[in-house]
PDB file of N, CA, C and O in Angstrom:
ATOM      1  N   MET A   1       0.888  -1.483   0.156  1.00  0.00           N
ATOM      2  CA  MET A   1      -0.272  -0.262   0.439  1.00  0.00           C
ATOM      3  C   MET A   1       0.837   1.638  -0.128  1.00  0.00           C
ATOM      4  O   MET A   1       0.696   2.608  -0.872  1.00  0.00           O
ATOM      5  N   TYR A   2       1.717   1.135   0.778  1.00  0.00           N
ATOM      6  CA  TYR A   2       3.038   2.336   0.164  1.00  0.00           C
ATOM      7  C   TYR A   2       3.151   2.689  -0.490  1.00  0.00           C
ATOM      8  O   TYR A   2       2.910   3.836  -0.868  1.00  0.00           O
ATOM      9  N   SER A   3       3.810   1.399  -1.186  1.00  0.00           N
ATOM     10  CA  SER A   3       4.690   1.933  -2.604  1.00  0.00           C
ATOM     11  C   SER A   3       3.220   2.395  -4.213  1.00  0.00           C
ATOM     12  O   SER A   3       3.276   3.040  -5.260  1.00  0.00           O
ATOM     13  N   TYR A   4       2.150   1.599  -3.492  1.00  0.00           N
ATOM     14  CA  TYR A   4       1.355   2.404  -4.729  1.00  0.00           C
ATOM     15  C   TYR A   4       1.075   4.458  -4.081  1.00  0.00           C
ATOM     16  O   TYR A   4       0.719   5.447  -4.720  1.00  0.00           O
ATOM     17  N   ARG A   5       1.358   4.326  -2.987  1.00  0.00           N
ATOM     18  CA  ARG A   5       0.890   5.719  -2.720  1.00  0.00           C
ATOM     19  C   ARG A   5       2.038   6.968  -3.578  1.00  0.00           C
ATOM     20  O   ARG A   5       1.919   8.084  -4.084  1.00  0.00           O
ATOM     21  N   ILE A   6       3.244   5.862  -3.324  1.00  0.00           N
ATOM     22  CA  ILE A   6       4.646   7.170  -3.685  1.00  0.00           C
ATOM     23  C   ILE A   6       4.322   6.405  -5.238  1.00  0.00           C
ATOM     24  O   ILE A   6       4.843   7.214  -6.005  1.00  0.00           O
ATOM     25  N   THR A   7       4.001   5.780  -5.722  1.00  0.00           N
ATOM     26  CA  THR A   7       3.939   5.743  -7.297  1.00  0.00           C
ATOM     27  C   THR A   7       2.974   6.221  -7.728  1.00  0.00           C
ATOM     28  O   THR A   7       2.733   5.994  -8.914  1.00  0.00           O
ATOM     29  N   LEU A   8       2.066   7.043  -6.972  1.00  0.00           N
ATOM     30  CA  LEU A   8       0.653   7.900  -7.088  1.00  0.00           C
ATOM     31  C   LEU A   8       1.330   8.977  -7.192  1.00  0.00           C
ATOM     32  O   LEU A   8       1.889   9.160  -8.273  1.00  0.00           O
ATOM     33  N   CYS A   9       1.447   9.749  -6.387  1.00  0.00           N
ATOM     34  CA  CYS A   9       2.664  10.716  -5.705  1.00  0.00           C
ATOM     35  C   CYS A   9       3.360  11.290  -7.187  1.00  0.00           C
ATOM     36  O   CYS A   9       2.905  12.085  -8.009  1.00  0.00           O
ATOM     37  N   VAL A  10       4.426  10.671  -7.160  1.00  0.00           N
ATOM     38  CA  VAL A  10       5.796  10.917  -7.900  1.00  0.00           C
ATOM     39  C   VAL A  10       4.745  11.027  -9.666  1.00  0.00           C
ATOM     40  O   VAL A  10       4.838  12.153 -10.154  1.00  0.00           O
ATOM     41  N   ALA A  11       4.012  10.187 -10.380  1.00  0.00           N
ATOM     42  CA  ALA A  11       3.416   9.872 -11.488  1.00  0.00           C
ATOM     43  C   ALA A  11       2.248  12.051 -11.353  1.00  0.00           C
ATOM     44  O   ALA A  11       2.429  13.018 -12.094  1.00  0.00           O
ATOM     45  N   ALA A  12       1.468  11.957 -10.410  1.00  0.00           N
ATOM     46  CA  ALA A  12       1.480  13.176 -10.632  1.00  0.00           C
ATOM     47  C   ALA A  12       2.266  14.139 -10.463  1.00  0.00           C
ATOM     48  O   ALA A  12       1.686  14.998 -11.126  1.00  0.00           O
ATOM     49  N   ALA A  13       3.331  14.712  -9.983  1.00  0.00           N
ATOM     50  CA  ALA A  13       4.081  15.190 -10.027  1.00  0.00           C
ATOM     51  C   ALA A  13       4.807  15.706 -10.964  1.00  0.00           C
ATOM     52  O   ALA A  13       5.334  16.801 -11.159  1.00  0.00           O
ATOM     53  N   ALA A  14       4.714  14.377 -11.698  1.00  0.00           N
ATOM     54  CA  ALA A  14       5.332  14.522 -12.927  1.00  0.00           C
ATOM     55  C   ALA A  14       4.113  14.890 -14.463  1.00  0.00           C
ATOM     56  O   ALA A  14       4.458  15.033 -15.636  1.00  0.00           O
ATOM     57  N   THR A  15       3.008  14.941 -14.016  1.00  0.00           N
ATOM     58  CA  THR A  15       2.240  15.295 -14.723  1.00  0.00           C
ATOM     59  C   THR A  15       2.255  16.924 -15.054  1.00  0.00           C
ATOM     60  O   THR A  15       2.528  17.679 -15.987  1.00  0.00           O
ATOM     61  N   ALA A  16       1.643  16.987 -13.274  1.00  0.00           N
ATOM     62  CA  ALA A  16       1.696  18.892 -12.986  1.00  0.00           C
ATOM     63  C   ALA A  16       3.033  18.769 -13.801  1.00  0.00           C
ATOM     64  O   ALA A  16       2.491  18.718 -14.905  1.00  0.00           O
ATOM     65  N   LEU A  17       4.611  18.667 -14.138  1.00  0.00           N
ATOM     66  CA  LEU A  17       5.463  19.695 -13.936  1.00  0.00           C
ATOM     67  C   LEU A  17       5.753  19.552 -15.607  1.00  0.00           C
ATOM     68  O   LEU A  17       6.489  20.305 -16.244  1.00  0.00           O
ATOM     69  N   ALA A  18       5.005  18.422 -16.149  1.00  0.00           N
ATOM     70  CA  ALA A  18       5.259  18.900 -17.992  1.00  0.00           C
ATOM     71  C   ALA A  18       3.895  19.725 -18.471  1.00  0.00           C
ATOM     72  O   ALA A  18       3.974  20.545 -19.387  1.00  0.00           O
ATOM     73  N   ALA A  19       2.965  19.524 -17.967  1.00  0.00           N
ATOM     74  CA  ALA A  19       2.121  20.308 -17.980  1.00  0.00           C
ATOM     75  C   ALA A  19       2.543  22.448 -18.383  1.00  0.00           C
ATOM     76  O   ALA A  19       2.456  23.463 -19.075  1.00  0.00           O
ATOM     77  N   CYS A  20       3.005  21.695 -17.177  1.00  0.00           N
ATOM     78  CA  CYS A  20       4.335  23.436 -16.525  1.00  0.00           C
ATOM     79  C   CYS A  20       5.239  24.314 -17.980  1.00  0.00           C
ATOM     80  O   CYS A  20       5.294  25.306 -18.708  1.00  0.00           O
ATOM     81  N   SER A  21       5.765  23.090 -17.645  1.00  0.00           N
ATOM     82  CA  SER A  21       6.872  23.310 -19.134  1.00  0.00           C
ATOM     83  C   SER A  21       6.397  23.616 -20.716  1.00  0.00           C
ATOM     84  O   SER A  21       6.723  24.454 -21.556  1.00  0.00           O
ATOM     85  N   ALA A  22       5.355  22.377 -20.673  1.00  0.00           N
ATOM     86  CA  ALA A  22       4.697  23.138 -22.123  1.00  0.00           C
ATOM     87  C   ALA A  22       4.410  24.275 -22.067  1.00  0.00           C
ATOM     88  O   ALA A  22       4.953  25.203 -22.667  1.00  0.00           O
ATOM     89  N   ALA A  23       3.174  24.329 -21.046  1.00  0.00           N
ATOM     90  CA  ALA A  23       2.604  26.270 -21.360  1.00  0.00           C
ATOM     91  C   ALA A  23       3.608  27.090 -21.269  1.00  0.00           C
ATOM     92  O   ALA A  23       3.227  28.234 -21.517  1.00  0.00           O
ATOM     93  N   SER A  24       4.879  27.023 -20.991  1.00  0.00           N
ATOM     94  CA  SER A  24       5.478  28.376 -21.298  1.00  0.00           C
ATOM     95  C   SER A  24       6.656  27.783 -22.077  1.00  0.00           C
ATOM     96  O   SER A  24       7.619  28.549 -22.050  1.00  0.00           O
ATOM     97  N   ALA A  25       6.906  26.514 -22.848  1.00  0.00           N
ATOM     98  CA  ALA A  25       7.794  26.968 -23.848  1.00  0.00           C
ATOM     99  C   ALA A  25       7.028  27.389 -25.611  1.00  0.00           C
ATOM    100  O   ALA A  25       6.270  26.680 -26.274  1.00  0.00           O
ATOM    101  N   PRO A  26       7.434  28.399 -25.860  1.00  0.00           N
ATOM    102  CA  PRO A  26       7.242  28.900 -27.498  1.00  0.00           C
ATOM    103  C   PRO A  26       7.152  28.283 -28.316  1.00  0.00           C
ATOM    104  O   PRO A  26       8.056  27.871 -29.043  1.00  0.00           O
ATOM    105  N   THR A  27       5.648  28.013 -28.396  1.00  0.00           N
ATOM    106  CA  THR A  27       5.549  26.954 -29.977  1.00  0.00           C
ATOM    107  C   THR A  27       5.319  27.555 -31.438  1.00  0.00           C
ATOM    108  O   THR A  27       4.966  26.927 -32.436  1.00  0.00           O
ATOM    109  N   ASP A  28       5.590  28.869 -31.335  1.00  0.00           N
ATOM    110  CA  ASP A  28       4.835  29.837 -32.780  1.00  0.00           C
ATOM    111  C   ASP A  28       5.928  30.033 -33.184  1.00  0.00           C
ATOM    112  O   ASP A  28       6.836  30.002 -32.353  1.00  0.00           O
ATOM    113  N   GLU A  29       6.343  30.385 -34.998  1.00  0.00           N
ATOM    114  CA  GLU A  29       7.436  30.927 -35.429  1.00  0.00           C
ATOM    115  C   GLU A  29       7.917  31.888 -35.604  1.00  0.00           C
ATOM    116  O   GLU A  29       8.889  32.050 -36.342  1.00  0.00           O
ATOM    117  N   ALA A  30       7.006  33.275 -34.575  1.00  0.00           N
ATOM    118  CA  ALA A  30       7.522  34.481 -34.051  1.00  0.00           C
ATOM    119  C   ALA A  30       8.546  34.629 -33.163  1.00  0.00           C
ATOM    120  O   ALA A  30       9.113  35.697 -32.935  1.00  0.00           O
ATOM    121  N   SER A  31       8.876  33.235 -32.489  1.00  0.00           N
ATOM    122  CA  SER A  31       9.571  33.548 -31.400  1.00  0.00           C
ATOM    123  C   SER A  31      10.471  32.702 -31.750  1.00  0.00           C
ATOM    124  O   SER A  31      11.465  32.870 -31.044  1.00  0.00           O
ATOM    125  N   LEU A  32      10.614  31.834 -32.533  1.00  0.00           N
ATOM    126  CA  LEU A  32      11.564  31.258 -33.323  1.00  0.00           C
ATOM    127  C   LEU A  32      12.396  32.332 -34.398  1.00  0.00           C
ATOM    128  O   LEU A  32      13.541  31.902 -34.534  1.00  0.00           O
ATOM    129  N   LYS A  33      12.182  33.566 -35.185  1.00  0.00           N
ATOM    130  CA  LYS A  33      12.067  33.914 -35.760  1.00  0.00           C
ATOM    131  C   LYS A  33      12.727  35.060 -34.866  1.00  0.00           C
ATOM    132  O   LYS A  33      13.911  34.776 -35.048  1.00  0.00           O
ATOM    133  N   THR A  34      12.741  36.359 -33.876  1.00  0.00           N
ATOM    134  CA  THR A  34      13.010  36.579 -33.156  1.00  0.00           C
ATOM    135  C   THR A  34      13.685  36.392 -32.259  1.00  0.00           C
ATOM    136  O   THR A  34      14.100  37.391 -31.672  1.00  0.00           O
ATOM    137  N   ALA A  35      14.059  35.142 -31.800  1.00  0.00           N
ATOM    138  CA  ALA A  35      15.494  34.771 -31.895  1.00  0.00           C
ATOM    139  C   ALA A  35      16.521  34.311 -32.612  1.00  0.00           C
ATOM    140  O   ALA A  35      17.552  33.911 -32.072  1.00  0.00           O
ATOM    141  N   THR A  36      16.376  34.321 -33.636  1.00  0.00           N
ATOM    142  CA  THR A  36      16.957  34.474 -34.908  1.00  0.00           C
ATOM    143  C   THR A  36      17.421  35.746 -35.087  1.00  0.00           C
ATOM    144  O   THR A  36      18.456  35.949 -35.723  1.00  0.00           O
ATOM    145  N   ALA A  37      16.672  36.768 -34.523  1.00  0.00           N
ATOM    146  CA  ALA A  37      17.361  38.615 -35.260  1.00  0.00           C
ATOM    147  C   ALA A  37      18.309  38.728 -33.769  1.00  0.00           C
ATOM    148  O   ALA A  37      19.357  39.312 -34.044  1.00  0.00           O
ATOM    149  N   GLU A  38      18.264  38.420 -32.576  1.00  0.00           N
ATOM    150  CA  GLU A  38      18.848  38.451 -31.693  1.00  0.00           C
ATOM    151  C   GLU A  38      19.917  37.627 -31.819  1.00  0.00           C
ATOM    152  O   GLU A  38      20.722  38.227 -31.107  1.00  0.00           O
ATOM    153  N   ALA A  39      20.329  36.943 -32.110  1.00  0.00           N
ATOM    154  CA  ALA A  39      21.334  36.642 -32.030  1.00  0.00           C
ATOM    155  C   ALA A  39      21.909  36.374 -33.239  1.00  0.00           C
ATOM    156  O   ALA A  39      22.940  35.702 -33.234  1.00  0.00           O
ATOM    157  N   ILE A  40      21.433  36.782 -34.329  1.00  0.00           N
ATOM    158  CA  ILE A  40      22.183  37.663 -35.886  1.00  0.00           C
ATOM    159  C   ILE A  40      21.546  38.753 -36.362  1.00  0.00           C
ATOM    160  O   ILE A  40      20.578  39.018 -37.074  1.00  0.00           O
ATOM    161  N   PRO A  41      22.952  39.672 -35.336  1.00  0.00           N
ATOM    162  CA  PRO A  41      22.335  41.492 -35.315  1.00  0.00           C
ATOM    163  C   PRO A  41      22.292  41.670 -36.812  1.00  0.00           C
ATOM    164  O   PRO A  41      22.834  41.030 -37.713  1.00  0.00           O
ATOM    165  N   GLY A  42      21.456  42.770 -36.827  1.00  0.00           N
ATOM    166  CA  GLY A  42      20.910  43.105 -38.549  1.00  0.00           C
ATOM    167  C   GLY A  42      20.157  42.569 -39.133  1.00  0.00           C
ATOM    168  O   GLY A  42      19.708  42.981 -40.202  1.00  0.00           O
ATOM    169  N   ILE A  43      19.909  41.761 -38.705  1.00  0.00           N
ATOM    170  CA  ILE A  43      19.241  41.033 -40.095  1.00  0.00           C
ATOM    171  C   ILE A  43      17.604  41.136 -39.811  1.00  0.00           C
ATOM    172  O   ILE A  43      17.232  41.239 -38.642  1.00  0.00           O
ATOM    173  N   ASP A  44      16.885  41.114 -40.611  1.00  0.00           N
ATOM    174  CA  ASP A  44      15.925  41.904 -40.290  1.00  0.00           C
ATOM    175  C   ASP A  44      14.515  40.589 -40.703  1.00  0.00           C
ATOM    176  O   ASP A  44      14.289  40.410 -41.899  1.00  0.00           O
ATOM    177  N   VAL A  45      13.871  39.961 -39.893  1.00  0.00           N
ATOM    178  CA  VAL A  45      13.042  39.669 -38.532  1.00  0.00           C
ATOM    179  C   VAL A  45      12.407  39.397 -40.047  1.00  0.00           C
ATOM    180  O   VAL A  45      12.778  38.285 -40.422  1.00  0.00           O
ATOM    181  N   ALA A  46      11.619  40.014 -40.976  1.00  0.00           N
ATOM    182  CA  ALA A  46      10.501  39.540 -41.745  1.00  0.00           C
ATOM    183  C   ALA A  46      11.308  39.369 -42.543  1.00  0.00           C
ATOM    184  O   ALA A  46      10.582  39.683 -43.486  1.00  0.00           O
ATOM    185  N   SER A  47      12.522  39.055 -43.154  1.00  0.00           N
ATOM    186  CA  SER A  47      13.127  38.475 -44.127  1.00  0.00           C
ATOM    187  C   SER A  47      13.867  36.803 -43.899  1.00  0.00           C
ATOM    188  O   SER A  47      14.298  36.167 -44.861  1.00  0.00           O
ATOM    189  N   ILE A  48      13.905  36.294 -42.512  1.00  0.00           N
ATOM    190  CA  ILE A  48      13.642  34.895 -41.611  1.00  0.00           C
ATOM    191  C   ILE A  48      12.895  33.877 -42.564  1.00  0.00           C
ATOM    192  O   ILE A  48      12.005  34.309 -43.297  1.00  0.00           O
ATOM    193  N   GLU A  49      13.211  32.621 -42.572  1.00  0.00           N
ATOM    194  CA  GLU A  49      12.577  31.438 -42.939  1.00  0.00           C
ATOM    195  C   GLU A  49      12.828  30.877 -42.097  1.00  0.00           C
ATOM    196  O   GLU A  49      14.012  30.716 -41.802  1.00  0.00           O
ATOM    197  N   ILE A  50      11.717  30.291 -41.284  1.00  0.00           N
ATOM    198  CA  ILE A  50      12.568  29.081 -39.952  1.00  0.00           C
ATOM    199  C   ILE A  50      12.146  27.222 -40.486  1.00  0.00           C
ATOM    200  O   ILE A  50      10.954  26.985 -40.681  1.00  0.00           O
ATOM    201  N   SER A  51      12.755  26.533 -40.599  1.00  0.00           N
ATOM    202  CA  SER A  51      12.649  25.545 -40.563  1.00  0.00           C
ATOM    203  C   SER A  51      13.430  24.423 -40.341  1.00  0.00           C
ATOM    204  O   SER A  51      14.600  24.369 -40.719  1.00  0.00           O
ATOM    205  N   ASN A  52      12.614  23.114 -39.489  1.00  0.00           N
ATOM    206  CA  ASN A  52      13.549  21.723 -39.245  1.00  0.00           C
ATOM    207  C   ASN A  52      12.771  22.507 -37.218  1.00  0.00           C
ATOM    208  O   ASN A  52      13.641  22.186 -36.408  1.00  0.00           O
ATOM    209  N   ALA A  53      12.404  22.747 -36.980  1.00  0.00           N
ATOM    210  CA  ALA A  53      12.135  23.151 -35.248  1.00  0.00           C
ATOM    211  C   ALA A  53      11.743  22.200 -34.510  1.00  0.00           C
ATOM    212  O   ALA A  53      10.622  21.694 -34.467  1.00  0.00           O
ATOM    213  N   GLU A  54      12.818  21.903 -33.823  1.00  0.00           N
ATOM    214  CA  GLU A  54      12.530  21.266 -32.811  1.00  0.00           C
ATOM    215  C   GLU A  54      12.593  21.286 -31.550  1.00  0.00           C
ATOM    216  O   GLU A  54      13.419  22.042 -31.038  1.00  0.00           O
ATOM    217  N   ARG A  55      11.638  20.363 -30.603  1.00  0.00           N
ATOM    218  CA  ARG A  55      12.020  21.191 -28.528  1.00  0.00           C
ATOM    219  C   ARG A  55      12.349  20.127 -28.451  1.00  0.00           C
ATOM    220  O   ARG A  55      11.682  19.248 -28.996  1.00  0.00           O
ATOM    221  N   GLY A  56      13.954  19.719 -27.464  1.00  0.00           N
ATOM    222  CA  GLY A  56      14.538  19.017 -26.912  1.00  0.00           C
ATOM    223  C   GLY A  56      13.888  19.075 -25.238  1.00  0.00           C
ATOM    224  O   GLY A  56      12.955  19.745 -24.795  1.00  0.00           O
ATOM    225  N   PRO A  57      14.754  18.133 -24.588  1.00  0.00           N
ATOM    226  CA  PRO A  57      13.834  18.167 -23.176  1.00  0.00           C
ATOM    227  C   PRO A  57      14.431  19.968 -22.132  1.00  0.00           C
ATOM    228  O   PRO A  57      14.048  20.590 -21.140  1.00  0.00           O
ATOM    229  N   ALA A  58      15.779  20.122 -23.434  1.00  0.00           N
ATOM    230  CA  ALA A  58      16.088  21.229 -22.598  1.00  0.00           C
ATOM    231  C   ALA A  58      16.516  22.498 -23.402  1.00  0.00           C
ATOM    232  O   ALA A  58      16.899  23.472 -22.753  1.00  0.00           O
ATOM    233  N   LYS A  59      16.484  22.553 -24.610  1.00  0.00           N
ATOM    234  CA  LYS A  59      16.142  23.603 -25.444  1.00  0.00           C
ATOM    235  C   LYS A  59      15.647  23.445 -27.276  1.00  0.00           C
ATOM    236  O   LYS A  59      15.392  22.286 -27.603  1.00  0.00           O
ATOM    237  N   TRP A  60      15.563  24.114 -27.978  1.00  0.00           N
ATOM    238  CA  TRP A  60      14.957  24.568 -29.302  1.00  0.00           C
ATOM    239  C   TRP A  60      16.237  23.917 -30.008  1.00  0.00           C
ATOM    240  O   TRP A  60      17.336  23.958 -29.454  1.00  0.00           O
ATOM    241  N   THR A  61      16.039  23.283 -31.316  1.00  0.00           N
ATOM    242  CA  THR A  61      16.605  23.463 -32.378  1.00  0.00           C
ATOM    243  C   THR A  61      15.620  24.267 -33.679  1.00  0.00           C
ATOM    244  O   THR A  61      14.455  24.626 -33.850  1.00  0.00           O
ATOM    245  N   TRP A  62      16.584  24.268 -34.225  1.00  0.00           N
ATOM    246  CA  TRP A  62      15.780  25.189 -35.807  1.00  0.00           C
ATOM    247  C   TRP A  62      16.735  25.529 -36.946  1.00  0.00           C
ATOM    248  O   TRP A  62      17.892  25.157 -36.748  1.00  0.00           O
ATOM    249  N   GLN A  63      16.571  25.958 -37.732  1.00  0.00           N
ATOM    250  CA  GLN A  63      17.122  26.314 -38.916  1.00  0.00           C
ATOM    251  C   GLN A  63      16.693  27.384 -39.235  1.00  0.00           C
ATOM    252  O   GLN A  63      15.482  27.558 -39.100  1.00  0.00           O
ATOM    253  N   ALA A  64      17.493  28.433 -39.746  1.00  0.00           N
ATOM    254  CA  ALA A  64      17.383  29.944 -40.174  1.00  0.00           C
ATOM    255  C   ALA A  64      17.656  30.339 -41.568  1.00  0.00           C
ATOM    256  O   ALA A  64      18.825  30.169 -41.916  1.00  0.00           O
ATOM    257  N   ARG A  65      16.750  30.886 -42.554  1.00  0.00           N
ATOM    258  CA  ARG A  65      17.445  31.167 -43.608  1.00  0.00           C
ATOM    259  C   ARG A  65      17.043  32.986 -43.839  1.00  0.00           C
ATOM    260  O   ARG A  65      16.079  33.735 -43.682  1.00  0.00           O
ATOM    261  N   ALA A  66      18.211  33.043 -44.219  1.00  0.00           N
ATOM    262  CA  ALA A  66      18.064  34.628 -44.470  1.00  0.00           C
ATOM    263  C   ALA A  66      18.787  35.078 -45.890  1.00  0.00           C
ATOM    264  O   ALA A  66      20.006  35.241 -45.856  1.00  0.00           O
ATOM    265  N   GLY A  67      18.245  35.236 -46.848  1.00  0.00           N
ATOM    266  CA  GLY A  67      18.538  35.831 -48.265  1.00  0.00           C
ATOM    267  C   GLY A  67      18.923  34.296 -48.481  1.00  0.00           C
ATOM    268  O   GLY A  67      18.124  33.378 -48.293  1.00  0.00           O
ATOM    269  N   ALA A  68      20.616  34.084 -49.016  1.00  0.00           N
ATOM    270  CA  ALA A  68      20.892  33.720 -49.235  1.00  0.00           C
ATOM    271  C   ALA A  68      21.456  32.111 -48.284  1.00  0.00           C
ATOM    272  O   ALA A  68      21.404  30.887 -48.410  1.00  0.00           O
ATOM    273  N   THR A  69      21.795  32.797 -47.664  1.00  0.00           N
ATOM    274  CA  THR A  69      22.418  32.149 -46.089  1.00  0.00           C
ATOM    275  C   THR A  69      21.898  31.215 -44.932  1.00  0.00           C
ATOM    276  O   THR A  69      21.492  31.808 -43.932  1.00  0.00           O
ATOM    277  N   THR A  70      21.852  29.838 -44.926  1.00  0.00           N
ATOM    278  CA  THR A  70      21.604  29.262 -43.359  1.00  0.00           C
ATOM    279  C   THR A  70      21.739  29.249 -42.667  1.00  0.00           C
ATOM    280  O   THR A  70      22.877  29.701 -42.535  1.00  0.00           O
ATOM    281  N   TYR A  71      21.187  28.897 -41.383  1.00  0.00           N
ATOM    282  CA  TYR A  71      21.653  29.233 -40.191  1.00  0.00           C
ATOM    283  C   TYR A  71      21.334  27.477 -39.125  1.00  0.00           C
ATOM    284  O   TYR A  71      20.278  26.876 -38.924  1.00  0.00           O
ATOM    285  N   SER A  72      22.608  27.192 -38.725  1.00  0.00           N
ATOM    286  CA  SER A  72      22.006  26.475 -37.307  1.00  0.00           C
ATOM    287  C   SER A  72      21.476  26.865 -36.155  1.00  0.00           C
ATOM    288  O   SER A  72      22.400  27.539 -35.699  1.00  0.00           O
ATOM    289  N   CYS A  73      20.618  26.905 -35.367  1.00  0.00           N
ATOM    290  CA  CYS A  73      20.258  28.052 -34.154  1.00  0.00           C
ATOM    291  C   CYS A  73      19.558  26.986 -33.434  1.00  0.00           C
ATOM    292  O   CYS A  73      18.960  26.019 -33.905  1.00  0.00           O
ATOM    293  N   ASP A  74      19.809  27.473 -31.691  1.00  0.00           N
ATOM    294  CA  ASP A  74      19.192  26.974 -30.852  1.00  0.00           C
ATOM    295  C   ASP A  74      19.067  27.683 -29.806  1.00  0.00           C
ATOM    296  O   ASP A  74      19.581  28.787 -29.988  1.00  0.00           O
ATOM    297  N   ALA A  75      18.519  27.539 -28.555  1.00  0.00           N
ATOM    298  CA  ALA A  75      17.995  28.524 -27.574  1.00  0.00           C
ATOM    299  C   ALA A  75      17.789  27.632 -26.623  1.00  0.00           C
ATOM    300  O   ALA A  75      17.593  26.475 -26.994  1.00  0.00           O
ATOM    301  N   ASP A  76      17.781  27.950 -25.088  1.00  0.00           N
ATOM    302  CA  ASP A  76      17.197  27.001 -24.354  1.00  0.00           C
ATOM    303  C   ASP A  76      15.630  26.834 -24.063  1.00  0.00           C
ATOM    304  O   ASP A  76      14.720  27.589 -24.406  1.00  0.00           O
ATOM    305  N   ASP A  77      15.593  26.170 -23.659  1.00  0.00           N
ATOM    306  CA  ASP A  77      13.919  26.147 -23.361  1.00  0.00           C
ATOM    307  C   ASP A  77      12.452  26.904 -23.162  1.00  0.00           C
ATOM    308  O   ASP A  77      11.319  26.554 -23.492  1.00  0.00           O
ATOM    309  N   LYS A  78      13.092  28.425 -22.291  1.00  0.00           N
ATOM    310  CA  LYS A  78      12.628  29.542 -22.709  1.00  0.00           C
ATOM    311  C   LYS A  78      12.521  29.856 -24.058  1.00  0.00           C
ATOM    312  O   LYS A  78      11.340  29.797 -24.401  1.00  0.00           O
ATOM    313  N   MET A  79      13.212  30.143 -24.898  1.00  0.00           N
ATOM    314  CA  MET A  79      13.935  30.698 -25.957  1.00  0.00           C
ATOM    315  C   MET A  79      15.414  31.885 -25.794  1.00  0.00           C
ATOM    316  O   MET A  79      15.713  32.887 -26.444  1.00  0.00           O
ATOM    317  N   ARG A  80      15.842  31.441 -25.040  1.00  0.00           N
ATOM    318  CA  ARG A  80      16.724  32.564 -24.252  1.00  0.00           C
ATOM    319  C   ARG A  80      18.237  32.063 -24.491  1.00  0.00           C
ATOM    320  O   ARG A  80      18.507  30.863 -24.555  1.00  0.00           O
ATOM    321  N   LEU A  81      19.300  33.188 -24.630  1.00  0.00           N
ATOM    322  CA  LEU A  81      20.455  32.818 -25.020  1.00  0.00           C
ATOM    323  C   LEU A  81      19.907  32.247 -26.646  1.00  0.00           C
ATOM    324  O   LEU A  81      19.635  31.056 -26.798  1.00  0.00           O
ATOM    325  N   PRO A  82      19.847  32.757 -27.235  1.00  0.00           N
ATOM    326  CA  PRO A  82      19.899  32.413 -28.738  1.00  0.00           C
ATOM    327  C   PRO A  82      21.457  32.306 -29.494  1.00  0.00           C
ATOM    328  O   PRO A  82      22.092  33.353 -29.617  1.00  0.00           O
ATOM    329  N   SER A  83      22.044  31.017 -29.992  1.00  0.00           N
ATOM    330  CA  SER A  83      22.871  31.213 -30.800  1.00  0.00           C
ATOM    331  C   SER A  83      22.553  30.484 -32.262  1.00  0.00           C
ATOM    332  O   SER A  83      21.910  29.495 -32.615  1.00  0.00           O
ATOM    333  N   CYS A  84      23.547  31.757 -33.085  1.00  0.00           N
ATOM    334  CA  CYS A  84      22.770  30.675 -35.212  1.00  0.00           C
ATOM    335  C   CYS A  84      23.858  30.646 -35.042  1.00  0.00           C
ATOM    336  O   CYS A  84      24.396  31.235 -34.105  1.00  0.00           O
ATOM    337  N   SER A  85      24.649  29.751 -36.150  1.00  0.00           N
ATOM    338  CA  SER A  85      26.297  29.761 -37.029  1.00  0.00           C
ATOM    339  C   SER A  85      25.710  29.499 -38.008  1.00  0.00           C
ATOM    340  O   SER A  85      24.546  29.229 -38.303  1.00  0.00           O
ATOM    341  N   ILE A  86      26.728  29.614 -38.552  1.00  0.00           N
ATOM    342  CA  ILE A  86      26.069  29.340 -40.172  1.00  0.00           C
ATOM    343  C   ILE A  86      26.629  27.900 -41.324  1.00  0.00           C
ATOM    344  O   ILE A  86      27.700  27.341 -41.562  1.00  0.00           O
ATOM    345  N   VAL A  87      25.615  27.808 -41.655  1.00  0.00           N
ATOM    346  CA  VAL A  87      25.574  26.319 -42.080  1.00  0.00           C
ATOM    347  C   VAL A  87      26.628  26.128 -43.204  1.00  0.00           C
ATOM    348  O   VAL A  87      26.598  26.882 -44.177  1.00  0.00           O
ATOM    349  N   ALA A  88      27.596  25.105 -43.101  1.00  0.00           N
ATOM    350  CA  ALA A  88      28.489  25.257 -44.403  1.00  0.00           C
ATOM    351  C   ALA A  88      27.918  25.025 -45.641  1.00  0.00           C
ATOM    352  O   ALA A  88      28.595  25.138 -46.663  1.00  0.00           O
TER     353      ALA A  88
END
């Protein structure tokens, strides 16, 4: 009986945490474009095309195209500290 209660409590806590993290995670393309523009100064947000966006356990990864240049980008799960590098 005791182990059943512990299992139930752990399951409830995991569900609550999953709901919180999913609600705080940006999923729209505008957030990815804004993060890309923050990581690459001088790029116009309107000219950025986003592809291959994926959310991992602790970070987002995506590709951004601006003009003829493609970038590989990432940021933490709350879209902080974005970083982009040119894809060769």
